[in-house]
N, C-alpha and C positions, 0 to 999 in steps of 0.2 A: 301895585302898578309895575314894580320891578319884576315880580314873578311872571306877570302876563307877558312882558317884553322878552323875558328869558325863554319862555315856552315858544313864543312865536319864532324867535331866532333859531332855536333847536329844531323846530319843525321844518323851517325853510332849508336848513343845512342838510338834514337827512333826506329831504325830498330831492335836493340837487344831486346828492351822491347816488341814490338809488335810481334816479332817472337817467344817468349816464349809461351809455351802451358799452358792453365789454368788448365790442369788436372795433377794429380800426376804421377810419373813414376814408372815402375816396375824395376826388376833387369836387364832386357834387355834394359832399357831406353825407353820403349814404354809407350804411354799414357794409363792410366787406366780410361776408360769412364764408366758412369753409364749404367746399363742394363735395360733401359726403353726407350720407344719410344712414341712420341705424335702423330704419324701419324694415321689417321682414319683407323680402321679395324685392327690395330696391336694387336696381342695376348698379348703383354706386356703393353697394354693401361692402363693408370692410372685410378683408381676408380673415380677420380674427373671428368674425361671426359666421364664416362660411363653413358648414359642417363637413362637406366633402373635402375641402382643402385641409381642414383640421385633422380628419381621419388619415389623409395621405401623409401629412407631416408626422403624425404619431407612428404610423406603420414604418415609415422610413427611419425614424429615430430608433425604433425598436430593433430594426435590422442592423443598424450601425452599432448598437449597444449589446448585441447578442454575444454571449461568451461561449467558449467551447463547452460542449456537453460534458458535464463532470459528475452527474449523479449515478447513472447506470452505464456500465461499459465492461467489455471483456478485456482481459490481458492474456498474452501468450508470448512465449519466448524460451530462453534457456538460462541456466544458472549453474554455478559450481558450488559444491559444499554438500551439506546434509540433504537428502539421505543417500544418494547414489553417486556422489562425487561429481558427476556430470548429469544435470537434470533437465528435463523438458517440463515447462510450466504452462498451466492453463488455469485461469481464474475469472471470477465475475464479481464486480463491485455493484451492489444495488442498495440504494438509500444509504443507511448507516452500517451496512453489513458487507462482509466479503467471504467468499468461499473459494478455495484454491487447492489445486492438486499439483504435485511435482514428483519427479522420479524418473527411473529408466532401468533397463535391463541390458547389460552389455556382454555378459556371459552367464552360464548357469550358476556361478558362485560370486558374481559381481552385479548386484542389483539393489534397488531400494525404492520405496514409495512413501509419500507423506500427504496427509489431508489436513488442511487448515480451515478453521471456522473462526472468523474474527469480527470485531466491532471497530468501525472507523470513527475515530473521535475528532478528526480534522481532515477536511477534504476541500480542495480548491481545484481549478482547472490545471494546476501545475504540480501540486504536491499533495500527498495523501499519507496520513499517519493512522496506524491501526494496531490493535493488540489481538493476538490469536491464540486459541487453544489448538494444539497440533497433536497428531498421532501418526506414528510411522514405524517402519521396520526396514532393515537393510542387511545385506550379506556382502562380505568382502573376502578376497584372498590375497593378502599382502605378498609382495615379491620377496622380501627378506625380513620377516617379522622378528622382533626381539621382545622378550618378556619385559614388561615394565614400560614399554613405549606405547603411548596412547591409552593407558589405563587397563590394558589386558592383564588378567590374573594368571592365566595358564594357557598353553597351546597343546592340542592333541597331536600325536605323532602319526596317526594312521596305522599303527601297528598294534593289533588287538591281542596283546599278551600282557597279563598283569605284571606291573613293575616297569613296563616300557611304553606305557600309553601317554605319558606326559613328557613334553620336551624339557620342561623344567621339573626335574624329579622331586616328588614329595618325600617326606620322611619314610612313609610306607614303601614307596618305590625303591629307595636306597637299601632298605632291609632286604627286599626281595632280590634285588640285583646282587647284593653281597652274598646271599645264600646260593643263587644260581652260579656265581663265579667260583664259590668254594666247592660246589659239586662238579661242575664241568666248565672250565675256563673257555674252551672252544665254543660251547653253546652260548655262554655269556657274551663272547665277542661277536657271534653271529647275531644275537638279539640286539646288541648295541648298534651294530651296523645297519640292520633293518629299520630300527627305530629312527636313526638319523637319516636314512635314505628316504623315509616316508614322512618327513616333517613338513609336508605341505599343510598350510594352515587355512582353515575356513572359519571366519568369525561371523557371528550373527548377533543381532540386537533388535529388540522391540522397545518402544519408548512412548511416553506421553510428556508433553511439555507446554510451556508458555513462551511466546515470542513477541517481540516488537517488530512491526513491519513498516518499512519506509519506501515510498514510491515517489521519486522525484523525476518528473518527465517520464523517461523510459528506463531510468536506473532503479533497480530494485535491491533492497537490502533487508535481510531478516536475521535477527539476532535474539537468542534466548537460551534457555536451559531445559533439560528434561531428565527424567528418571525412567528406568525400565529394567528388563530382564535380558540377559545374554552374556556375552564375553567381555563386556566393558563395565568398568566401575561407575557407580553413580556419584554425583550427577554428571551429565554429559553436556558439552557445548553444542548448541544447534546454530548453524550458520549457513546462510545462503546469500549469494551475491551474483547478480546477473543483469541481463537486458531484456525488458519486456515491451513488446508492442501493445498498442491499445486501440480500441474502436471509438475513442472520443473524436467528435467531429467539430470543425470550426463553424 
């Protein structure tokens, strides 16, 4: 008997709970339902379900979130340093790679050119890091060169007479000069004068190297080392620093 009463009480309680409406009542005790409809084609359709409105929202959001183009772009400008002291630069960044050329020719004995092929391991709309293999050559004519400055080993004098062809005389040059001086002091004095008068120096160098390249906004820095053939000792410091414009767009 107690079990029957318990089940009757439980049934009445659950029926009362589930029979109550989830909506509030008005003064006539009628349910107040929201005035919107989720059915397709309804005039009261929510904006969330409107495909045209959703596409418009997405397209506007993408426009606002669009970042400057940073994958493929050209750079151009000027720098100082290797290879021509004053360089004109032109390069192209594409995907994870970069190719760049720099150099200039300012007179027949003052010139230089360099080609870079690199890999970009970090790239954002603002900063780019890359490592490059470089190859180049240059020629210079220092105003007042001194042996030992800049790694040079010897300077030609421009006077094509054995014993007087080097500004810094070798051991063989000193033997020849001593012999000429013992035979004819006046001729030795003339040769000495001509060799000193023609001590215009033209230095050349060809090199291969590895560099680290850094592009921050429009500021460009390249630093590395190289080895090669010419009038300079190995290894050589490779350095460029300048300002490069780019074709990245907002």
